[in-house]
C-alpha positions in Angstrom: 31.4 137.9 7.4 32.5 134.4 8.4 35.4 134.5 6.0 36.7 137.7 7.4 36.6 136.8 11.0 40.1 135.2 11.2 41.6 138.5 9.9 39.9 140.8 12.4 43.0 140.7 14.6 45.0 142.3 11.8 42.7 145.4 11.9 43.7 148.5 14.0 42.0 148.3 17.5 39.8 151.3 16.7 38.3 149.4 13.8 37.6 146.1 15.7 34.3 145.4 17.3 34.7 145.3 21.1 31.5 143.3 21.7 29.9 140.0 21.0 26.2 139.5 20.1 23.6 137.4 21.8 20.6 136.6 19.5 17.3 136.4 21.2 14.4 134.3 19.9 11.1 134.6 21.7 8.9 131.5 21.9 5.7 132.8 23.4 2.2 131.2 23.4 0.6 127.9 22.8 2.5 125.4 20.6 0.3 124.5 17.7 0.6 124.0 13.9 -0.8 126.2 11.3 0.9 129.1 9.5 -2.3 130.7 8.5 -4.1 130.3 11.8 -6.2 133.0 13.3 -4.5 132.4 16.6 -2.3 135.3 17.5 0.4 133.5 19.5 1.0 130.1 18.0 4.5 128.6 18.3 5.4 126.3 15.5 8.3 125.5 13.2 6.8 127.4 10.3 6.8 130.6 12.4 10.2 130.0 14.0 12.3 128.5 11.2 13.4 131.7 9.6 14.0 133.6 12.9 16.1 130.8 14.2 18.2 130.8 11.0 18.7 134.6 11.3 19.6 134.2 15.0 22.3 131.6 14.4 23.7 133.5 11.4 24.1 136.9 13.2 27.6 138.4 12.8 29.8 138.3 15.9 27.5 135.9 17.6 28.5 134.3 20.9 25.2 132.7 21.9 21.5 132.3 21.1 19.0 132.9 23.9 15.6 131.4 23.8 13.0 133.4 25.8 10.3 130.9 26.5 6.8 131.6 27.8 4.6 128.6 26.9 2.3 126.2 28.6 2.8 123.6 25.9 0.7 122.2 23.1 1.6 120.0 20.2 4.3 117.4 20.9 5.1 117.2 17.2 5.8 120.9 16.9 7.7 120.9 20.1 9.9 118.1 18.8 10.4 119.7 15.4 11.4 123.1 16.9 13.8 121.4 19.4 15.5 119.4 16.7 15.8 122.5 14.5 17.5 124.4 17.4 19.9 121.5 18.0 20.7 121.2 14.3 21.6 124.8 13.9 23.5 124.9 17.2 25.6 121.9 16.1 26.1 123.3 12.6 27.2 126.8 13.7 29.0 125.7 16.9 27.0 128.3 18.9 25.8 127.6 22.5 22.1 127.9 23.3 20.6 129.2 26.6 16.9 128.9 27.5 15.2 131.4 29.9 11.8 130.5 31.3 9.6 133.5 31.9 6.1 132.9 33.5 5.9 129.3 32.3 7.9 126.7 30.4 5.8 123.6 31.0 4.9 120.5 29.0 5.9 121.4 25.4 7.4 124.6 26.7 9.9 122.6 28.8 10.5 120.4 25.7 11.6 123.6 23.9 13.8 124.6 26.9 15.6 121.2 26.7 16.9 122.1 23.3 19.2 124.5 25.0 22.6 123.7 26.5 21.6 125.5 29.7 18.3 126.4 31.2 17.5 129.3 33.6 14.4 130.6 35.2 12.9 133.0 37.7 12.3 131.6 41.2 8.6 131.9 40.6 8.5 130.5 37.0 6.5 127.4 36.4 8.4 124.4 34.8 7.9 120.7 34.2 4.6 119.0 33.5 6.5 116.3 31.7 3.5 114.3 30.5 0.8 114.0 27.8 -2.8 114.9 28.2 -6.0 114.6 26.2 -9.2 116.3 27.4 -12.7 116.6 26.0 -16.4 116.4 26.9 -19.1 113.7 26.7 -22.5 114.8 25.5 -24.2 111.4 24.9 -26.5 111.7 28.0 -27.4 115.3 27.1 -28.6 114.5 23.6 -30.5 111.5 24.9 -32.3 113.7 27.4 -33.5 115.9 24.5 -34.4 113.0 22.2 -31.5 113.7 19.8 -30.3 110.8 17.8 -26.6 110.7 16.8 -25.9 109.1 13.4 -22.4 108.2 12.4 -21.3 106.4 9.2 -17.7 105.5 8.7 -15.5 103.2 6.6 -13.1 101.7 9.2 -14.4 100.4 12.5 -12.3 102.7 14.6 -12.9 105.9 12.6 -15.5 107.2 15.1 -13.4 106.5 18.2 -13.9 108.9 21.2 -16.8 110.6 19.5 -18.0 113.1 22.3 -21.7 112.4 21.4 -21.4 108.7 22.0 -20.6 106.7 25.1 -16.9 105.9 25.7 -15.6 102.4 24.8 -12.9 100.8 26.9 -11.0 99.7 23.8 -10.9 103.3 22.5 -9.5 104.5 25.8 -6.8 101.8 25.8 -5.8 102.7 22.3 -5.5 106.4 23.2 -3.4 105.6 26.3 -1.1 103.5 24.2 -0.5 106.4 21.9 0.0 108.7 24.8 2.6 106.4 26.3 4.7 106.5 23.1 4.7 110.3 23.1 5.4 110.4 26.8 8.4 108.0 26.3 9.8 110.3 23.6 9.5 113.2 26.0 11.2 111.4 28.8 14.0 110.2 26.5 14.6 113.8 25.4 14.8 115.0 29.0 17.2 112.2 30.0 19.4 112.8 27.0 19.6 116.6 27.5 19.8 116.7 31.3 21.6 113.4 31.8 23.8 113.7 35.0 22.0 116.9 36.1 18.8 115.2 37.1 18.5 114.7 40.8 15.2 112.9 41.2 13.6 109.6 40.2 11.6 109.0 37.0 8.5 108.5 39.1 8.7 112.1 40.4 10.1 113.9 37.3 7.8 112.3 34.7 4.6 112.3 36.7 3.2 115.3 34.9 3.7 117.5 38.0 5.0 121.0 37.7 7.2 123.1 39.9 8.5 126.6 40.6 11.9 127.7 39.2 13.4 127.3 42.7 12.1 123.8 43.0 13.1 122.9 39.4 16.7 123.9 40.2 16.7 121.5 43.2 15.4 118.7 40.9 18.0 119.3 38.3 15.5 120.4 35.6 17.2 123.8 35.2 20.8 125.0 35.7 20.2 128.1 37.7 18.1 131.0 38.7 18.5 134.2 36.8 17.2 136.4 33.9 18.4 136.6 30.4 20.1 140.0 30.6 22.0 139.2 33.8 23.1 135.7 32.9 24.3 136.7 29.5 26.3 139.6 30.8 27.8 137.5 33.5 28.8 134.9 30.9 30.0 137.1 28.1 30.8 140.5 29.7 29.1 143.8 30.1 29.8 144.8 26.5 27.6 142.1 25.1 24.9 143.3 22.6 21.4 141.8 22.5 19.8 141.4 19.1 16.1 140.3 19.4 15.0 138.5 16.2 11.5 139.7 15.4 8.7 137.3 14.3 6.8 138.6 11.4 3.3 139.7 12.5 0.7 141.8 10.8 -0.4 145.1 12.4 -3.8 143.6 13.2 -2.2 140.7 15.1 0.0 143.1 17.1 -2.9 145.4 17.9 -5.8 143.1 18.3 -4.5 139.5 18.4 -6.2 138.4 15.2 -5.0 137.3 11.9 -4.2 139.7 9.1 -6.7 140.6 6.4 -5.0 138.1 4.1 -5.5 135.3 6.6 -9.2 136.2 7.0 -9.9 135.9 3.3 -12.2 133.0 2.5 -13.7 132.9 6.1 -17.4 133.5 6.6 -17.8 136.2 9.2 -19.9 133.9 11.4 -17.4 131.1 11.1 -14.5 133.5 11.9 -16.1 134.7 15.1 -16.9 131.1 16.3 -13.4 129.9 15.3 -11.7 132.8 17.2 -13.9 132.2 20.2 -13.2 128.4 20.4 -9.5 128.9 19.9 -9.4 131.6 22.6 -11.2 129.3 25.0 -8.8 126.4 24.2 -5.8 128.6 24.8 -7.1 129.9 28.0 -7.7 126.4 29.3 -4.1 125.4 28.5 -2.7 128.5 30.3 -5.1 128.1 33.3 -3.6 124.7 34.2 -0.7 126.6 35.6 -2.8 129.3 37.3 -2.1 131.9 34.5 
């Protein structure tokens, strides 16, 4: 199709297409690795690479729209996806627009920054530009019940931050140093993508705080208020056609939010139930940070 595009003007008007196409790629859920995961809504490069390629290769394309609804997750997957979007956008010369739905926070905002322009609803939640680690400490609990914790490792730091042992200051310092490196990468991405649009200090923007869409616009974190349909028609005309690129999901995933039969093979039923329960709790905790 690309070879024939320069010759379209030679065709009779009745044979020419009178519209342009906006490809839509949905990025919905927690950002986490694992193609064969039992989680129903993971966002990762394995799941998105093929849809992104199809989106940018759509005939008569004028733009790619990212519909984002994510509270964040893996910084590595966030970075990989954002880099893939930019690589394809630069290669194809196609503009990218991000649209935050309920939330585009933390890694979700990282994804949004891969776009040339970012839009949101006035009540969308955006920001949370930071890095977090959370867990539990059970050492007092097991002492109360006379349980002895035994750990054997090769490497003095292999058992760092074991939830069944008391915290060590040096382990916390080591964790914070790693978090700082990741946070610096996040900040650098925001600075490079938003550059002269940012209207607040680093202390405010990179504190981990989150804001509504209306507030994010005032801070320069987004370009405007609006929904995907309206903004794209405003930009490219009322004849624009929307082509949503589907993510491949099994019938069981669509209906019940669990992995396909193929994904469940090799799992003990008891292990599967526990795994699903733990993953569901983890996901709900991430979403609940933003009141969702």
